[in-house]
ZAMARGU-4260 file (C-alpha; in steps of 0.2 Angstrom, whole numbers, plus 5000, padded with zeros to 4 digits):
<rodrens>
0) 4871/4605/5633 | 4871/4623/5638 | 4873/4637/5625 | 4889/4642/5634 | 4896/4625/5632
5) 4890/4624/5614 | 4897/4640/5608 | 4916/4641/5608 | 4924/4656/5616 | 4934/4668/5605
10) 4950/4661/5613 | 4945/4643/5609 | 4941/4648/5591 | 4958/4656/5590 | 4966/4640/5596
15) 4956/4630/5583 | 4963/4639/5568 | 4962/4629/5553 | 4978/4619/5547 | 4980/4631/5532
20) 4983/4645/5544 | 4996/4635/5554 | 5008/4631/5541 | 5023/4642/5546 | 5032/4652/5532
25) 5021/4646/5518 | 5019/4659/5505 | 5002/4661/5497 | 5006/4661/5479 | 4988/4662/5474
30) 4988/4680/5481 | 5003/4684/5470 | 4993/4678/5455 | 4978/4688/5459 | 4988/4703/5462
35) 4996/4701/5445 | 4979/4699/5437 | 4973/4715/5445 | 4987/4725/5438 | 4985/4717/5421
40) 4967/4723/5421 | 4972/4740/5425 | 4986/4741/5412 | 4975/4734/5398 | 4961/4746/5403
45) 4973/4761/5402 | 4981/4756/5386 | 4965/4750/5376 | 4950/4758/5384 | 4954/4774/5392
50) 4966/4788/5390 | 4978/4782/5376 | 4975/4791/5360 | 4976/4779/5345 | 4968/4791/5333
55) 4955/4778/5328 | 4940/4770/5336 | 4945/4756/5349 | 4932/4745/5342 | 4941/4745/5325
60) 4958/4743/5333 | 4954/4729/5346 | 4938/4721/5340 | 4939/4707/5353 | 4947/4716/5368
65) 4940/4733/5368 | 4923/4729/5377 | 4930/4718/5392 | 4945/4730/5393 | 4932/4744/5398
70) 4930/4734/5415 | 4949/4734/5418 | 4947/4749/5431 | 4940/4736/5443 | 4957/4729/5445
75) 4959/4742/5459 | 4944/4735/5468 | 4953/4718/5468 | 4968/4726/5474 | 4958/4733/5489
80) 4951/4716/5493 | 4969/4708/5493 | 4975/4723/5503 | 4963/4719/5517 | 4967/4701/5517
85) 4986/4704/5516 | 4987/4717/5530 | 4979/4705/5542 | 4990/4691/5537 | 5006/4700/5538
90) 5002/4710/5554 | 4995/4696/5565 | 5005/4694/5581 | 5016/4709/5576 | 5018/4726/5584
95) 5013/4743/5578 | 5031/4747/5575 | 5032/4732/5563 | 5017/4737/5555 | 5022/4755/5551
100) 5040/4749/5546 | 5033/4737/5534 | 5021/4750/5526 | 5035/4762/5524 | 5047/4749/5516
105) 5033/4742/5505 | 5026/4759/5498 | 5040/4772/5497 | 5056/4766/5488 | 5047/4761/5472
110) 5035/4776/5473 | 5049/4789/5475 | 5058/4781/5460 | 5042/4781/5450 | 5038/4799/5453
115) 5056/4804/5447 | 5056/4793/5432 | 5039/4798/5426 | 5043/4816/5428 | 5060/4813/5418
120) 5051/4804/5404 | 5037/4817/5402 | 5050/4830/5402 | 5061/4821/5389 | 5048/4816/5376
125) 5042/4831/5365 | 5024/4833/5364 | 5011/4823/5374 | 5010/4827/5393 | 5020/4840/5401
130) 5028/4836/5418 | 5022/4843/5434 | 5029/4859/5441 | 5044/4856/5453 | 5034/4861/5468
135) 5021/4848/5463 | 5034/4834/5461 | 5041/4838/5478 | 5024/4837/5486 | 5020/4820/5477
140) 5036/4813/5485 | 5027/4814/5502 | 5012/4803/5495 | 5001/4817/5502 | 4997/4826/5486
145) 4979/4824/5487 | 4976/4832/5504 | 4989/4846/5500 | 4980/4850/5484 | 4994/4846/5472
150) 4991/4837/5455 | 4997/4819/5453 | 5013/4816/5444 | 5004/4800/5437 | 4985/4797/5438
155) 4986/4780/5446 | 4993/4788/5462 | 4975/4792/5468 | 4973/4774/5475 | 4988/4777/5487
160) 4979/4790/5496 | 4965/4777/5499 | 4977/4764/5504 | 4985/4776/5516 | 4969/4780/5525
165) 4965/4762/5527 | 4982/4759/5535 | 4980/4774/5546 | 4963/4768/5554 | 4968/4750/5555
170) 4984/4755/5564 | 4973/4757/5579 | 4968/4739/5579 | 4986/4734/5576 | 4991/4744/5591
175) 4979/4735/5602 | 4984/4718/5596 | 4975/4708/5582 | 4962/4696/5588 | 4947/4688/5580
180) 4935/4699/5591 | 4944/4715/5588 | 4946/4713/5569 | 4928/4708/5568 | 4922/4722/5578
185) 4933/4734/5567 | 4924/4727/5552 | 4907/4730/5559 | 4910/4747/5565 | 4918/4752/5548
190) 4903/4745/5539 | 4892/4756/5550 | 4903/4771/5547 | 4902/4768/5528 | 4883/4767/5528
195) 4882/4783/5538 | 4894/4791/5526 | 4884/4786/5511 | 4868/4793/5519 | 4877/4810/5524
200) 4888/4815/5509 | 4890/4832/5516 | 4900/4826/5531 | 4917/4829/5525 | 4927/4821/5540
205) 4916/4806/5539 | 4919/4804/5521 | 4938/4805/5523 | 4938/4792/5537 | 4924/4780/5531
210) 4929/4780/5513 | 4911/4774/5507 | 4917/4771/5489 | 4930/4759/5494 | 4929/4753/5512
215) 4918/4738/5507 | 4932/4730/5498 | 4945/4732/5512 | 4932/4725/5525 | 4928/4710/5513
220) 4947/4706/5512 | 4948/4707/5531 | 4933/4695/5533 | 4940/4683/5520 | 4956/4682/5531
225) 4946/4678/5547 | 4938/4664/5537 | 4955/4657/5532 | 4962/4659/5549 | 4947/4653/5560
230) 4936/4644/5548 | 4920/4650/5540 | 4904/4654/5550 | 4887/4662/5546 | 4892/4679/5553
235) 4908/4681/5542 | 4899/4675/5527 | 4885/4688/5530 | 4899/4701/5532 | 4906/4696/5515
240) 4889/4696/5507 | 4885/4713/5513 | 4902/4720/5507 | 4899/4713/5490 | 4881/4721/5489
245) 4887/4737/5495 | 4902/4737/5484 | 4891/4734/5469 | 4882/4750/5473 | 4898/4760/5478
250) 4906/4758/5461 | 4892/4764/5451 | 4898/4782/5450 | 4915/4776/5443 | 4905/4764/5431
255) 4895/4779/5424 | 4910/4789/5421 | 4918/4775/5412 | 4903/4772/5402 | 4902/4790/5397
260) 4920/4790/5391 | 4920/4774/5382 | 4911/4779/5367 | 4902/4762/5365 | 4890/4752/5376
265) 4897/4745/5392 | 4883/4735/5401 | 4880/4738/5419 | 4878/4720/5423 | 4896/4717/5419
270) 4901/4727/5435 | 4892/4714/5445 | 4899/4700/5436 | 4917/4705/5438 | 4915/4709/5456
275) 4907/4692/5459 | 4922/4684/5450 | 4934/4693/5462 | 4924/4688/5477 | 4924/4670/5472
280) 4943/4670/5469 | 4946/4678/5486 | 4934/4665/5494 | 4944/4651/5485 | 4960/4658/5494
285) 4951/4660/5511 | 4945/4641/5510 | 4962/4636/5504 | 4955/4629/5487 | 4971/4635/5478
290) 4983/4625/5489 | 4989/4616/5473 | 4995/4632/5465 | 5014/4631/5468 | 5021/4639/5453
295) 5036/4649/5459 | 5036/4661/5445 | 5020/4669/5453 | 5031/4675/5467 | 5040/4686/5454
300) 5024/4691/5446 | 5018/4697/5463 | 5034/4706/5466 | 5033/4717/5450 | 5014/4722/5452
305) 5017/4737/5463 | 5031/4745/5452 | 5021/4740/5436 | 5006/4749/5443 | 5016/4765/5447
310) 5025/4766/5430 | 5013/4760/5417 | 5000/4774/5414 | 5008/4790/5409 | 5024/4783/5402
315) 5014/4770/5392 | 5003/4784/5385 | 5018/4794/5380 | 5024/4779/5370 | 5006/4776/5362
320) 5005/4795/5358 | 5022/4794/5349 | 5020/4777/5340 | 5002/4773/5339 | 5000/4778/5321
325) 5015/4770/5315 | 5015/4753/5324 | 5002/4739/5324 | 4991/4742/5339 | 4992/4724/5345
330) 5011/4723/5343 | 5013/4740/5352 | 5002/4735/5367 | 5010/4718/5368 | 5028/4725/5368
335) 5023/4739/5380 | 5017/4725/5392 | 5033/4715/5391 | 5044/4731/5392 | 5035/4738/5407
340) 5035/4722/5416 | 5054/4720/5413 | 5057/4738/5419 | 5046/4734/5435 | 5056/4719/5439
345) 5072/4729/5437 | 5064/4742/5449 | 5060/4728/5461 | 5078/4720/5460 | 5088/4736/5461
350) 5077/4748/5470 | 5065/4740/5481 | 5076/4726/5488 | 5092/4736/5492 | 5081/4750/5500
355) 5072/4736/5510 | 5089/4730/5517 | 5094/4748/5521 | 5078/4754/5528 | 5072/4740/5539
360) 5086/4740/5552 | 5086/4759/5553 | 5068/4759/5555 | 5069/4746/5569 | 5082/4756/5578
365) 5071/4772/5577 | 5056/4763/5584 | 5066/4755/5598 | 5072/4772/5603 | 5054/4778/5603
370) 5050/4764/5615 | 5065/4767/5625 | 5071/4749/5622 | 5090/4748/5622 | 5097/4739/5606
375) 5107/4724/5610 | 5125/4726/5608 | 5133/4711/5600 | 5147/4703/5610 | 5164/4700/5601
380) 5166/4682/5596 | 5183/4677/5604 | 5188/4659/5599 | 5193/4647/5613 | 5212/4646/5614
385) 5212/4627/5616 | 5201/4612/5617 | 5198/4607/5631 | 5196/4624/5639 | 5210/4631/5650
390) 5206/4634/5668 | 5202/4652/5664 | 5184/4654/5657 | 5182/4659/5639 | 5177/4677/5637
395) 5161/4676/5627 | 5157/4660/5618 | 5154/4642/5624 | 5168/4630/5621 | 5168/4620/5605
400) 5169/4604/5615 | 5154/4608/5626 | 5165/4606/5641 | 5169/4618/5656 | 5186/4623/5662
405) 5199/4608/5660 | 5185/4598/5652 | 5175/4596/5668 | 5157/4596/5665 | 5147/4608/5654
410) 5153/4625/5650 | 5148/4638/5663 | 5146/4651/5650 | 5128/4646/5645 | 5121/4646/5627
415) 5129/4659/5616 | 5120/4672/5606 | 5134/4671/5593 | 5135/4652/5591 | 5131/4643/5576
420) 5112/4642/5579 | 5112/4661/5580 | 5121/4663/5564 | 5111/4652/5554 | 5103/4662/5540
425) 5084/4663/5540 | 5075/4655/5525 | 5077/4667/5511 | 5061/4677/5507 | 5054/4674/5490
430) 5053/4689/5478 | 5041/4702/5485 | 5039/4711/5501 | 5047/4701/5515 | 5033/4692/5524
435) 5019/4701/5514 | 5010/4685/5509 | 5018/4672/5521 | 5007/4663/5533 | 5010/4668/5551
440) 5022/4658/5562 | 5014/4648/5576 | 5013/4657/5593 | 5022/4643/5602 | 5031/4627/5599
445) 5020/4616/5589 | 5005/4626/5595 | 4992/4632/5582 | 4990/4650/5580 | 4976/4653/5582
450) 4937/4780/5448 | 4940/4787/5451 | 4950/4771/5447 | 4954/4777/5430 | 4967/4790/5431
455) 4964/4808/5431 | 4967/4812/5413 | 4980/4823/5407
</rodrens>
């Protein structure tokens, strides 16, 4: 057997995608659970280990929780791993316009609301943090406050600039069309750029584009998705292993900052251990080891993660600064978690979902205009005056009887775009961003498809 015959082509590999990647419309609830775990780690970190002023040593207030909470900032690295996986999952087979629309709908409505609500709370609560100046709040609404040099309305917004740069550079691959070869080549090139950026810290443009502190986790997420979709192989596992090792090194500056701020020993080996757990969990998703996880409440948990991430830090700190000396710390932290999660669900239900319904068709129309594609004009649905049809053909819809004029043969009007099949509603998306964690549909009928991390203080 020749090497050419033994090694399948890229096209053959795409056609041989594993069964787990062929299930149409299946939502990966395990990803929702991991995303909720990530946001809980960040929230507990901000409430227990960093930033919140309890007036007493944290080891005294939280004798069990204070030490593991010091690693909660690493929930952001888990977010980045999930983001690389999900972007590939949700954009496979879709256009650049779909990709850009989904990012706008996903990121901005809840973010705009969080910027305004956090500003209002900081202005209303006496003492504590002061709200940002109006010009800075307006700049924050663009999500470009970092490049414009404006202070963050809330310290957690720093990660959105990192995510935005990932979307910007990955959009090039989406525009070309996602394939195994292109995504793998993108991962390898980005790895090379990350290594060069770490070796040349003075090259600002390279630092901005390569993101050597965080790129490894996005690349790892992309590699895990390729494993899930096309099956594991040595090259992909080597790529995953390299991103893990590079990521352990890349997070050291953030770890040192956290260790200096904690006021108690935070062992460095814990960083490696936590990252190893994250990678093992993502490997479980890639290898479909969590297929038995079918708890529907995880879809709701996944839906509240983004609003909870945006709202929890400065608003929670204001509550702790006000009540920390008067309420039991465990009760206060537990109540804050419940209240902030409930508030995040309300944001998802009454801000994100209505905004999605309003934005999606308008963005689709805008991108159609850019492409010069005329939008389809729906024909009026005029009911047939009688059955069987009269000798005059019906103006727009097939006859209910399926017969042509005077009942002779099939209708000459052809299939209608306004008939029952066209009006059949699509399966309702679960809570969360539409299509965000859903497996891609098959390409054809029955055919397989193929630190900062810690807030910026106050």
